[in-house]
C-alpha positions as CSV (number, residue, x, y, z in Angstrom):
1,X,-0.1,3.2,11.0
2,X,-0.2,6.8,9.8
3,X,-3.3,8.9,10.3
4,X,-6.0,8.6,7.6
5,X,-5.0,10.8,4.6
6,X,-7.5,13.5,3.6
7,X,-10.0,12.5,1.0
8,X,-9.7,8.7,1.6
9,X,-13.0,7.1,2.8
10,X,-12.9,4.8,5.8
11,X,-13.5,1.7,3.6
12,X,-10.4,2.4,1.5
13,X,-8.4,3.3,4.6
14,X,-9.3,0.0,6.2
15,X,-8.4,-2.0,3.1
16,X,-5.0,-0.3,2.9
17,X,-4.3,-0.7,6.6
18,X,-5.1,-4.4,6.6
19,X,-3.1,-5.1,3.5
20,X,0.0,-3.2,4.7
21,X,-0.3,-4.9,8.1
22,X,-0.4,-8.3,6.5
23,X,2.6,-7.4,4.4
24,X,4.8,-6.4,7.3
25,X,3.4,-8.4,10.2
26,X,6.4,-10.7,10.4
27,X,9.0,-8.4,8.8
28,X,10.4,-5.4,10.6
29,X,10.8,-3.1,7.6
30,X,11.8,0.5,8.1
31,X,9.2,3.2,8.0
32,X,10.2,4.4,4.6
33,X,9.5,1.0,3.0
34,X,6.2,0.7,4.8
35,X,5.2,4.2,3.6
36,X,6.0,3.3,0.0
37,X,3.9,0.1,0.3
38,X,1.1,2.1,1.9
39,X,1.2,4.6,-1.0
40,X,1.2,1.8,-3.6
41,X,-1.7,-0.1,-2.0
42,X,-3.6,3.2,-1.6
43,X,-3.1,3.9,-5.3
44,X,-4.2,0.4,-6.3
45,X,-7.3,0.7,-4.1
46,X,-8.2,4.0,-5.7
47,X,-7.7,2.4,-9.1
48,X,-10.3,-0.2,-8.3
49,X,-8.4,-3.2,-6.9
50,X,-10.2,-4.2,-3.7
51,X,-9.1,-7.8,-3.1
52,X,-6.7,-7.8,-0.2
53,X,-4.8,-10.9,-1.4
54,X,-4.1,-9.2,-4.7
55,X,-3.0,-6.0,-3.0
56,X,-0.6,-7.8,-0.7
57,X,0.8,-9.8,-3.6
58,X,1.3,-6.7,-5.7
59,X,2.9,-4.7,-2.9
60,X,5.2,-7.6,-2.0
61,X,6.3,-7.8,-5.7
62,X,7.2,-4.1,-5.5
63,X,9.4,-4.9,-2.5
64,X,9.1,-1.5,-0.8
65,X,10.1,0.5,-3.8
66,X,8.3,3.8,-4.4
67,X,5.8,3.8,-7.3
68,X,5.6,6.7,-9.7
69,X,2.1,6.6,-11.2
70,X,3.0,9.4,-13.7
71,X,5.3,7.1,-15.7
72,X,4.5,3.7,-14.2
73,X,8.0,3.1,-12.8
74,X,9.3,1.9,-9.5
75,X,12.1,4.0,-8.0
């Protein structure tokens, strides 16, 4: 997993790390897909979603696509 991004507290980092690990523990997705999932989960955690099951489900629905929070679209 990537080093902890600046400004993210350790609790948020742990939640993001566990959720992304659960998402890709069986799949061998490329690093780009994992980075997109990590960014989405991080955004969701900062938005107030803390339930890991919900985070994993939402990230799996996104299917590794990059989320653009400015317009709410997946690229």
